[in-house]
N, C-alpha and C positions, 0 to 999 in steps of 0.2 A: 503493500499500500504506499503511495507516494505521499509526501508531505502535503501536497494540495488536496488529497482525498482525505488526510486526517483533519485538515482545517475545515474542510466542507461539511464533514460529519460533525465536528465540533459545533459549527455555525447552525447547522440544522438542529442538532440538540438544544442549544441554549435558546433558539428562537422558539422553537416548539414548547420547550419547557417554560419558558417566560410567559408564553401565551396562556398556557394551562395555568400558571400560578396567578396571573392577573384575572383570569376568569373565576377561579376559586375565591380569591380575595374579594372579588365584586359580589359573588353570591352571598359572602359573610358580611361586608361592610359596606357596599355600595348600594344605591337605590333604596329599596325596602328593607335592606338587610335580611337576616334569616326569615323574618315574618313575611316579608314580600317574596322571597324566594320560595317559601313554603306554599304561599297563596298560588304562586305560578305553576308550581309542579301539581298542586291540587287542580288547577284548572286543566292540566293536560291529562287528567284522569288518573293520576298516581295517589295511592292512599298514603297517609301518615306523611303529610307533606313536610312537616318540621324534620322527621327523620331523612326524608329524601334531601332536604336543603343541606343538612349536615354531612350526609354522605358524598354529595357533590362537592362540597368545600374540601372534604378530606381527600377524595379521590383526585380531584384536579390539582390541588397543591401538593400533594404528595407525588403524584405522577410527574408534576412539573419539576420538583426538587430532584427526583430520581434521574430524569432526562438530563438536566444540567450537569449533574455530577457523573453521569454515565454509569450509574449502578443498577443492577437488575433491569437492563435496557429492555428486554423483551416483555417483562411484566409490566413495566412503565408504558410501553407502547400499546399493550393490550388494554390498559386503563384508558388511554387516550381513545382508542378505537371505540371502546364500549361506551364512552361518554358520547361520542360523536354518532353512534348508532341509536342511542336513546333519543338524542336530540333530533336526528334526522328522521326517525320513525314517527315520534310524538308531535314534533312541533314544526318541522320544515317540510316534510313530504307533501303535505296537502297543498301547498303553496307552489309546486312545480321546482324547477331547477335553479333559477337565477337568484343570487343573493339580494339583489335589489328589490326582489318581490319576496323577500323572506323565504327563499327556496333553500334547498339543501346544497347547494354549490360550495359554501364555505366549509361545511361540516364533512362533506365527501372529500374535499382536498386535505384537510388535517387528518383524516383517517388514513388516506392513502400515503400521505407522507410518513405517518407513524408506521404503518406496515412496512414502507420500503426501508425505514431506518431499522426497523427489527431484522430485516433480512440482511442489510448491509453491516449492521453491528454498530457499536458506539465509537470506534476507532481507538488509536493509541492513546489519546488524551482522555481517558476515562478509568474510573474506578474498577469497571469490569475487566479492562485489560491489565491494570496493575495487579489485580488479584486473580488473574488468569481464570476468570469465570465467564469470559464472553461466550455468547451463544449466537451464531450468525448463520447466514444461508437459510435453506428450507426449514431448517429446525427453529431458527430464531423467529422467521415469519410464521410457521406453524404453531408455535407456542403463543405469540401475539394474537393472531386470529382466532385460534381455538379458544383461548381464554377469554378473549372478548365476546365472541359470540355466545358462548356458554353463560357468562356472567349476565350478558343483556337478556338472553332468554330467560334466565332465572328471575331477574328482576321484574321483567314485564309479566311473568306468569304469577308471581307472588304479589305484586303490588299494583299492576295496572288494570284499572275497571274502565273500559272505553265509556265516554258519555253516549247517551242516546242519540239517535241521528237527529232529533229535532234540536239538541243543543247546539248552540254557536260557539266554536271554540274561541278562546282568547287568543290574539295573535302574539307570537313570541318575538321579542326584540332581536335576539340573537340566541346562540347556544348557551349561553352563561347568564343573561340578564335575569335577574331574580325576579323582577316585577313586570307585569303585564303592561302593554302600552294602554294609554287612554285613547278614546276615539278621537280622530282628527289629528291634526299635527301636534306632536308631543313637545312640550317644552323641557328643557333640562336644568338641572342645578349645577352647582359648581363642579361636581364630580363627573359631569357628562352623562350620568344616567338619566333615563325617564323617570318622571315622577310616578309615584305609587298612587293608585286609585284606592282610596280608603273606603271601608264598608259603607259609610254614611254616604259617600258620593255615588256609589253603585246604587244605593237605593232610592237616591235622587233621581236617577234615570229611570 
């Protein structure tokens, strides 16, 4: 592996890991915080919204830290893929492909990048390499995809209860925004997150 390959893998790991950490922190501290994230998950048909909110925070931040460090890379990639599968299936699939229509373009890209990283491995600048525990090639990709699909299927089987067809789903802002959008153009606060619609405002509608 050339020096350029090593740097490229490090760049992918750091950027992808940073994105996941940012999304996890936003679920926790941004917008409506845990309460808003819990309501958003509940709106997608997932039971125990608060539990789902904390699981998303731990999964996204944990996977991001592991990716940046290059530790247990296959499992970290599996966590990313699983998060993207859940978001794609529940929040973005009904909206089509393009991200500007809140479609699944973005989550598909991150999932494929994570799968490719699992196949290629973390590179020499990683804790996996330092500890001689790298898993690459078909084995790395197989672990990442298999664990991700299994975890996603288990989560949906246990917690997902789809809304009746007559219910109108809340639009998702993106894969990691904890709060649903308000109707019409959304204003943002200083954090850049869309405001959370409080229960009283919902009843007023």
